[in-house]
VEXPA-92129 format. One record per atom (N, C-alpha, C): x, y, z. Coordinates in steps of 0.02 Angstrom, whole numbers, plus 50000, padded with zeros to 5 digits. Layout:
N
XYZ ...
***
This chain:
479
497624934751451 497914937151515 498044931051559 498664930151581 498844924451622 498544925151692 498354919251720 498094919351789 498654921551836 498494925751885 498984928651931 498894925652000 499444923252028 499434920452096 499984923752138 499894923252203 500434925252248 500974919852250 500764913552245 501224907952250 500994902252205 501464899652166 501344893452129 501854888352153 501614882452170 502044876952192 502044871652137 502634869552116 502704864352065 502854857752099 502374853352100 502454846852133 502014846252194 501594841052198 501104840352252 501284834752300 501934833752311 502154828952361 502114831852431 502414828652481 502354831052550 502614838152561 503144840052524 503384846952529 502924851652493 502734849852432 502324854252391 501644855752420 501274850552440 500604851952464 500594855552531 501104854152573 501164857852636 501314865252623 501744866552573 501894873552555 501254877052531 500854873652491 500234876552466 499754878152523 499684873452570 499234874552627 499464880352670 500124880452685 500374885852729 500294892652694 500404892752628 500304899052592 499584901352596 499114896652588 498414898452593 498234900852663 498514897652713 498394899752782 498624906952795 499144908952759 499414915752768 499084920752721 498534918752689 498144923352649 498364924052577 498794919652553 499034920052484 498534916552437 498514918852375 498164915352322 498664910252294 498494903852299 498984898552287 498724893652234 499174891352192 499034885852146 499594880752152 499424874452139 499914869052141 499874865152076 500454863852047 500484860251983 500704853051995 500344848351967 500524841351973 500424837851906 500884833251891 500864829851826 500664822551831 500664819851893 500594812551897 500154810151955 500314812152016 499914809752072 499944814652130 499354816552155 499314820652215 499614816752273 499944820352317 500274817552377 500964814852362 501174814652298 501864813152281 502064805952290 502724804752281 502994798052288 502884795352358 502974799652409 502944797452479 502304793652493 501734796652478 501104793652495 500884788452444 501094788952382 500874784452330 501324778352322 501984779352328 502454773952313 503024773452364 503004777352417 503564777452463 503364776352535 503444781752574 503384781352647 502784777352671 502184779252649 501584776452679 501434769252655 501394768052590 501234761152570 501764756052588 502404758052592 502904753252614 502794751352687 502574756152727 502444754552798 501854749752804 501374750352758 500814745652757 501074738652742 501524737952694 501814731452679 502194728652739 502604732952769 503014730752825 502584728852885 502014732152894 501564730452949 501284723452938 501094721852877 500854715152863 501384709952878 502004711452858 502554706752870 502694706052945 502634711652981 502754711453054 502234706953088 501604707753070 501084703753102 501184696353084 501364694953022 501504688053002 502074685153044 502584689253056 503154686953097 502944685453168 502494689553196 502244688253264 501854681753266 501454680553214 501064674353211 501524668253209 502074668953175 502554663353170 502874661753238 502874666653283 503164665553349 502634665753404 502034663853386 501474664153434 501624660053497 501954654353489 502094650053547 502524653553599 502944658153577 503364661853623 502954666153671 502324667553652 501894671853693 501324667753725 501404661153724 500884656853753 500264656453711 500324657653647 499754657653602 499834652053550 499284650453517 499324645453464 499054648353400 499434647453346 499224649653280 499514644653231 499224638653233 499514633153194 499394633753120 498824636653101 498654637253030 498624644653011 499134646952978 499134653852956 499584654452895 499494659652858 499884660752798 499804667852775 499984669152713 499894675952688 499644675752616 499324680952596 499044681752529 499374687952499 499874687052457 500244692852432 499804697652394 499334695452352 498884700352321 498484704352372 498284700952426 497914704452479 498344709552515 498974707852528 499434712552560 499534718652516 499634717452451 499734722952404 499104727152398 498534723952395 497894727552389 497794732252448 497954729852508 497884734252567 498354740252562 498964739052542 499454744352535 499234749652484 498984747252426 498774751952374 498144755752395 497704752552433 497104756052457 497294761652505 497804760452546 498034765752592 498344771452552 498714769852500 498994775052457 498444779252425 497924775952402 497364779552372 497024784152422 496964781752483 496664785852536 497064792152549 497724791352550 498164797152560 498094802052501 498074799352441 498004803352381 497364807552384 496814804252400 496174807752404 496174812852460 496534811252514 496574815952570 496904822452550 497434822152510 497774828252488 497324832252441 496944828852398 496474832452355 495964836252398 495734832952451 495254836252497 495574842352530 496194841752551 496534847352583 496624853252536 496754851852472 496804857352424 496144860952417 495604857152414 494934860252408 494764864152471 494904861252529 494754864452592 495114871152599 495744871352575 496144877452582 496114882052521 495654880352474 495534884552415 496174885352373 496544879952366 497144879752323 496944877052255 497094880752203 496954878452135 497434872852115 497174867552086 497584862252059 497654863251984 498274863451961 498414863951889 498724857351867 498394853851820 498624847251801 499054847651738 499674845551743 500114845651685 500844846351706 501274847751657 501984848451669 502184855751663 502504858151716 502674865351719 503384866651697 503464872151662 504124874751643 504144882051661 504674884051696 504754891151714 505034894751653 504634899151625 504854902751565 505254908951583 505114911851640 505494917451668 505284918151740 505674921551782 505474922551851 504764925451854 504344922051893 503654924451900 503164921651850 503394917151805 502944914551754 503104907251738 502574903251732 502664896351711 502184894851652 502394889951614 501974887451560 501824880251575 501184878351574 500984871551590 500754868051527 501074862351512 500894858251454 500564851851478 500194848551434 499884842151454 500414837251478 500234833251528 500724828551556 500904823051508 501534821251510 501774815551470 501754809151511 501614809851576 501604804151620 500954800351614 501004793751617 500404789551617 500104789851687 499474791651691 499134792051756 498944785051777 499254782751831 499134775951856 498844776151925 498584770351947 498314770152015 498864771952064 498714774852122 498044775952147 497724782552126 498044786052079 497794792652062 497084792452035 496944787751990 496284787751960 496204793751915 495604796151906 495484801751861 495794808151887 495954812651841 496204819251860 495674822851901 495864826351955 495364829951995 494904834251951 494244833751966 493754837051923 493854844551919 494084847551973 494154854851974 494844857251950 495244852751922 495924854551902 495924859051840 496384863951842 496504868051783 496984864451737 497064866851676 497484863351628 498034867551599 498224866051538 498794869351507 498674876851499 499224880551498 499174887751491 499754891151525 499724897751526 500244901751559 499964904451624 500374903951677 500164906251743 500714910451773 500514915551809 501004920051840 500944920051916 501514921051949 501514921452022 502104925552045 502014928852101 502564932852130 503134928252151 502944922152174 503454917352196 503284910452171 503804906752153 503724899852129 504154895352173 503844890052199 504214885052238 504254878652198 504864876152188 504974869852153 505004864252205 504554859452197 504524853852244 504404847452205 504824846152156 504714840752108 505014834052129 505334833752187 505554827452215 506114824052177 506124817352182 506664813452152 506384806752128 506804803052092 506604796652065 507184791752074 507064785252066 507604780352075 508194781652029 508794781052056 509394781652015 509494775151977 509664775851914 509774770051871 510514769251855 510754763151860 511454761751843 511494758951773 511964761351732 512034758951664 512144751451662 511764748051620 511814740851613 511404736951663 511134740551713 510714737151764 510054740851768 509804743051711 509184746851711 508594742351727 508134744651768 507534740751785 507124739251722 506854733251720 506434731251663 505714729651684 505574730451748 504904728951772 504754721651780 505224717351762 505124710151766 505634706951813 506244706551789 506764703551831 507124708751875 507194714751850 507534720051888 507004725351907 506934726351972 506424730851999 506724737152030 506334742552029 506434748152075 505914747252130 505864752252174 505374751552228 504654751552201 504544754252141 503874754052112 503634746852103 504044742752071 503844735852060 503884731652124 504374733152167 504464729252228 503864730152275 503494735552267 502924736852311 502294733152291 502284730452232 501664727052210 501814720652172 502154715852204 502294709452171 501654705652159 501604702552101 501014698452086 501034691852124 501634689352135 501714683452177 502364684052215 502434680052267 503014680452311 503614677052279 504154680852266 504764677652240 505094673252293 505404667952271 505754663452318 506424666352340 506704670652296 507364673552313 507414680552283 507744684952320 507804691952300 508524694252314 508804697752265 509454701152274 509314708552279 509554711752332 509444718852343 510114722452334 510124727152287 510734730952273 510674737752307 511044738652362 511014744752401 510724743552469 511034746252522 510804744952590 510614751352627 510384756352590 510084762152623 509394760352649 509004765352668 508344764052697 507904759952651 507884761752587 507454758052540 507664750852534 508314749752525 508564743052516 508434738452576 508584740852636 508504736452694 507764735552713 507344740452698 506634739452712 506344733952667 506524734052603 506274728752559 506594722052575 507234722152594 507554715952614 507204712952675 507014717252722 506664715052782 505974712252765 505614715852722 504934713752703 504944706852670 505364706052619 505364699752582 505634693952624 506114695352668 506364690052712 505834687852761 505444692652787 504924691052836 504414686252806 504304686752741 503814682452707 504134676252676 504764674952694 505074668552677 505554668452619 505664673952584 506124673952527 506844673552551 507264670352511 507984670652523 508234677452498 508574681152541 508754688052525 509504689052532 509804692152482 510504694252484 510544701752472 510894705352516 510994712552509 511714713852489 511804717852437 512474719552412 512584727052421 513104728952457 513244735952472 513944737752449 514004743252413 514654745552386 515124747752441 514864750852494 515274753652547 515424748452601 515894749952647 516084745052698 515534743752750 515054748352756 514544747952808 513844748052777 513404743652801 512714744252780 512414750452813 511864752952785 511544758952811 512084764352823 512414766452770 513024770652776 512944777152814 512344780052816 512274786452851 512204785652926 512124779452949 512014778353020 512664777653059 512624778353124 513194777153168 513444770053158 514104769253154 514394762853138 514204757353187 514174758953251 514004754053302 513274751653293 512834756353280 512124754653270 512044750453206 512384752353152 512344748653090 512604741553098 513134740753138 513414734053149 512924729653187 512574732553236 512074728753273 511484726853228 511274731653186 510734730153139 510944724553092 511554724753068 511804719453023 511784712653057 511994712553120 511994706253157 511294703353161 510794707653173 510094705453176 509844703253108 510024706853056 509814704852989 510084697952972 510724696952987 511044690552971 510744684953014 510564686453075 510234681553118 509564679353089 509234684053054 508594682553022 508694678752957 509314677852935 509444674052875 509584678252813 509644684852821 509814689152765 510574688952755 510784687252695 511494687352680 511694694352659 512264696752684 512484703652671 513204703552646 513314706952590 513994707952564 514144715452563 514664717452597 514884724452595 515544724852558 515754731052542 516344731952500 516264727752436 515654727752409 515504723552352 515164727652297 515384726552236 515134730452179 514834725752126 514224727352107 513904723552052 514174726351987 514524722151950 514844724451888 514394723351827 513994718151828 513514717051774 512984712251797 512444711951758 511874707751775 511674703751713 511554697251723 511294692951670 510584690951688 510164690551637 509464688651648 509284682551606 508894678151636 508584672651599 507834673151611 507464668551583 506744668551592 506564667251665 506974663451700 506824661351768 507154665651822 507724668751806 508114671951860 508534677751835 508844681051883 509314686451868 509944685151909 510524685951877 511154684451910 511594690751913 511814692551973 512254698251982 512974695851987 513414698851947 514134697451951 514434702551999 514724700152053 514934704552108 515694704352116 515984710252118 516704710952130 516804712552204 517184708352239 517294709152311 517924713152326 517994715152388 518564719352408 519234716152396 519274709552407 519914706052400 520084704352327 519674706952281 519794705752211 519444699652183 519164695552227 518794689752204 518124691752175 517824687352138 517164688652110 516684683152131 516054684852130 515544680052149 514914681352108 514554676152093 513914677052059 513354675352107 512844679652109 512284678652154 511644679052113 511234673952118 510634673552078 510014673952122 509484676452092 508834676852125 508284677452073 507674676552095 507114677552049 507044684852029 507194689252077 507134696452065 507744700052093 507914705652061 508434710152088 508114716952099 508164719552159 507894726152175 508464731152174 508424736052130 508934741352126 508744746852175 509134747552228 509004752652279 509644756552293 509914759452239 510564762852243 510484770452248 509934772552276 509824779752286 509344782752236 509284789252240 508814792952197 509174798852166 508864801652113 509124807652082 508574812752075 508764819152081 508284824552084 507934825652017 507304827352020 506914828951959 507004836251941 507554837751908 507704844651889 507604845951814 507484840551776 507444841251704 506764844151683 506764847651628 506154850051597 505814855851632 506144858751681 505834864151720 506054871051696 506514871251647 506754877651623 507254880951668 507564877051713 508014879951763 508634882951731 508904879651679 509494882351645 509334888951611 508744889251583 508544895251546 508494901351593 508244900351653 508174906051699 508774906851745 509254902151741 509884902951777 509894900351848 509434895751865 509434892851932 510044888351940 510424889251993 511034885552004 510894878452027 511254873751995 511194866652012 511894863852025 511974860352080 512604857052097 512464849852117 512874845252091 512804838152107 512094835652094 511774838452044 511114836252023 510544839052063 510684843552112 510164846352155 510164853952149 509574856852159 509514864152159 509844866952222 510244872052213 510604875152270 510154880252303 510064879552369 509644884152407 510004886252471 509754891652503 510004893352569 509554889952622 509664891652685 509294888152738 508554889952740 508344894852698 507644896752694 507324894752627 507674890652588 507394888052525 507494892652465 507864898052473 507944902852418 508494900552370 508344900952305 508844899552254 509224906052238 509654905752189 510034911752169 509624916352124 509024914252106 508594918352063 508014921152104 507924927552104 507404930852144 506714928052126 506344926352178 505654923952168 505594916552154 506164912952149 506144905752137 506454902152198 506094897452224 506274893852284 506254886352270 506564882352314 506554875152305 506554871752374 506204866152378 506154862452441 506154854952427 506294851052479 506234843852474 506804840452437 506664834652410 507184830552378 507544834152322 507184838252283 507484841652226 508024846552248 508014848352312 508514852852340 509064849152377 509084842552370 509644838852398 509504835652465 509994831752491 509904827952552 509874832352614 509594829352669 509304822652673 508644822252636 508554817052597 507954816352555 507414812652595 507074816552636 506574813852682 505944818052680 505374814852685 504734818452679 504664823752734 504854822052795 504764826852849 505234832852843 505804831752812 506244837352797 505924841952746 505604838952695 505264842852643 504694846952673 504304843852718 503744847352749 503994853352791 504534852252827 504794857752868 505074863352824 505434861452772 505684866452726 505114870452694 504554867052681 503974870352651 503734876052695 503654874652759 503404879752806 503914885452813 504554883652821 505074888752827 505084893252766 505044890352707 505084894252645 504484898752636 503884896052646 503284900152637 503244905752688 503434904452749 503434909652800 503954915052785 504514912952756 505024917852734 504744922152678 504404919152630 504084922852576 503594927952604 503234925852657 502724930252687 503024935852730 503684935652738 504014940952777 504054939552851 503894933352872 503944931552942 504664929952960 504834930953023 505504929053046 505484921753067 505874917653034 505864910453046 506564907653043 506704903053088 507364899753088 507434895353026 508004895552996 508134891252938 508204883952959 508174879652911 508234872452924 508934870752949 508974867053004 509604864453030 509624856953016 510024855052967 510014848152944 510234843152997 510644845453045 510864840853098 510294838953145 509744842553140 509164840953184 508604837553146 508754835053087 508264831253048 508344823853065 507834820753095 507894813653113 507844809153052 508154803353057 508094798253005 507814791953034 507354788752998 507034782653022 507034777352967 507194771152986 507164765552940 506734760152973 506224757852936 505694753752966 505784746352951 506404744152951 506564737152943 506464733553010 506634727153012 506634723553075 507334721153090 507684724153139 507444729153186 507434736253156 507024740553187 507004747453164 507644751153184 507804756253145 508384760453159 508164767753155 508394771853202 508224778953202 508804782953231 508874789153207 509434793253230 509294800653219 509674804753255 509674811953244 510354814653266 510594819653231 511224822853251 511834819153227 512394820353260 513044817853240 513154810653261 513474806753218 513704800153238 514304801153285 514514795653317 515104796153361 515714798353321 515804795553262 516374797353220 516354804753202 515774807253179 515714814253160 515814818853220 515574816853278 515654820953338 516394821553356 516764816153350 517484816353365 517854820753315 517614820653252 517944824653200 517874832153212 517384834153253 517304841353269 517844843853317 518214839153346 518744841053393 518494841853465 517854840753476 517594841453545 517754835253587 517794836353651 517814830753698 517094828453707 516974821953700 516284819553702 516194814253756 515574813453777 515374808053821 514854803853784 514944797253786 514494792753750 514154788053799 513494787653794 513114783153837 512764777853795 512694771853825 512364766353790 511904762653839 511334760553814 510904756353856 510564751153812 510654744753828 510344739453787 509624738053807 509234735953759 508524734453773 508454728753823 508954724353828 508904718653873 508864720853946 509044727053960 508984729654028 508334733354040 507874733053993 507244736653999 506654731854007 506264732754060 505724728154074 505194727854020 505024733453990 504504733453938 504754729653876 505384730553858 505664727053800 505634719553811 505794717353871 505774710153887 505064707553884 504594711453912 503884709453911 503614709053840 503854713353797 503644713353727 503954707653687 504474704453716 504844699453679 505324702553629 505554708653645 505994712453601 506624714653639 507024710053664 507594711953705 508214714153666 508194713653600 508784715453559 508714722653535 509144726953560 509124733953540 509624737953580 509754744053559 510234748353592 510054755653580 510124759753633 510074766953626 510754769853642 510984774253599 511654777253606 511594784753604 511874788153653 511844795453655 512544798453658 512624804253626 513274807553622 513204814753645 513614816653694 513574823353723 514244826953718 514204833553715 514804837753723 514984837553797 515594835153812 515794834153882 515814840653921 515964846253889 516034852653924 515364856053936 514924855853886 514294859753891 513684855553907 513734849053898 513154844753908 512664844753849 512864847853794 512424848053735 512354841053706 511734839153689 511604832953655 511794833653582 512304829953561 512554830553492 512244825453445 512054819753472 511764814553429 511444809153470 510944805853440 510614800153471 510484794953417 510624788653433 510584783353383 510284777153416 509814774053381 509434768553409 509344762853360 509324756753386 509124751053347 508704746653393 508124744353368 507684740253409 506954741653395 506524738353433 505804738953423 505564746153436 505174748653389 504824755153394 505284761253404 505914760653386 506354766453396 506174772253350 505824770853295 505604776253251 505094780753286 504744778053336 504284782153376 504654785553433 505184782453459 505544785153516 505994791153498 506264791153438 506784796053420 506554803253428 505904804453420 505664811353423 505794814453491 505834810453544 506004813253610 506674816653610 507164813653576 507824816753572 507824822553523 507404822253471 507364827853424 507104834053460 506584833153501 506314838753540 506844841453587 507204836853620 507724838953668 508254843053633 508474840953574 508984844653537 508724851553515 508104851753494 507814858053470 507744863053527 507614860553587 507554864953645 508224866253680 508764863653650 509444864453677 509494861753748 509174855953757 509174852653822 509854849753838 510064850353900 510714847553921 510604840753953 511154837353967 511104830854000 510784831354068 510904836854104 510624837654171 509864837954168 509604841554119 508874842054112 508564835454092 508904831654050 508654825054031 508664820354091 509194820654130 509254816354189 508704817754239 508494824054244 507974825954292 507274825754263 507214822954203 506564821954172 506304815054192 505664814754212 505364808354232 505084804854172 505334798954157 505084794754103 504604789554132 504044788254100 503554783554128 503804776354127 503574772454176 503764765454183 503134761154183 503124755554149 503664752954107 503554755054034 504064757954005 504054759853935 504734758753904 504734758153838 505374757753801 505754764353808 505394769853819 505724776353823 506224776853881 506144772453930 506624772553985 507334770953962 507394767453907 508064766053880 508414772553860 508024777553841 508304783953821 508634787353881 508264787553937 508544790753997 509154786954023 509104780254022 509664776254046 510294777254004 510204778353939 510774779753896 511104786353916 510694791353932 510964797753955 511334796754021 511024793154066 511344791754131 512014788254121 512034783454074 512644779654063 513204784154037 513044789253998 513554793753972 513914797354029 513574797854086 513874801354143 513994796654202 514044790054187 514224785254238 513704784154291 513054785154271 512524784654322 511974779854303 512084775254255 511564770554235 511334766354294 510684765254300 510394761954358 510214754654347 510064752854284 509774746254272 510224741654232 510864742954232 511344738354201 512034739254233 
***
């Protein structure tokens, strides 16, 4: 007799484990299936450990400019194994934390690879994945292979690095983010292929620690999903830091020697160039983990490599749901977590608003940081609306100057007729922390008038946000 659950979640990443917890909170009997690592890519190899690396690089950068703050730090350096060790220890802490949360919420852990044999039933086989740190041993209380039944199944299997033919990672000269996160020694030069969040974060990290870095982007703009003006400012800062950037550039092939890797690059004007480095980081996006789940057998619809869902996570097959990266962009942990709650509450029969993708913020933790929510200026104009655009530079903000961070910009976009905030875009120090103010404002349908009459504390970087709103309506005070 197969074990019977109200809900089975396949995948224990940020979407999966949140779905399991919310289900348990609503009184469901819940199990979660994982084949490799609790807490998923985000906590083990993505969001969290990369921020640990970037924090080390940030502090090192501050030490290098100690004199600018009236301080002395004549003898300092970095220990790359130590930096990596700290990052991996934080990943392990997150991993263990999710295991604790499963136990606390009485969620059964099933260890292995799940296949949906029919709606309401899965078969779990032993994992084919090699269990690597920080996972350590399989949780002691984990269940194993067998058949399990549930009224509802949520697929939360995430995504993995996209591989380009002929430029496949080898773990030595060509890296994905897995290898880039734990270098054994600091490379003198790095070529980064792709300028999305992953690419520019690693470019920023390695440049901060002294490597010569070249970024190659296929499209005309780096950070392609961002507002063009913000991306251009970020590019200017990257280049000022010594990062070389090629846009409208395509890597056609790669040659490897014992000492280096060389990318053959085709440029927009038809010219070609060869760029060499000790390492090449492939950061050309990710692809959804839809294979081996039995989706074709049960008829789950897939388009462009992602599971098709509605705004509540429902697929075209009754009782089968999907959330997070496997359900398509934006491929962000916080989007997956929100989808998890929306989907589970929908399953429970609660009335809940579906996910609005235009209100999902995006954050990139490079130097300078970039953050955004809503429509870019170009996209806002394409809607046919009359818009008002406000801008405020960090150089006009007292706190930014005191911090030694005067380079930055906040840009806001409003519907000229209704005052609706359509988009907010930022580049500069700590903007990944600031953006949530605009996210809340958009979610509450706040107008420009309400933002103008909101008191922002002084001195803070957040004042740049209000000044940008004021500027959109010709009322900026400090510039």
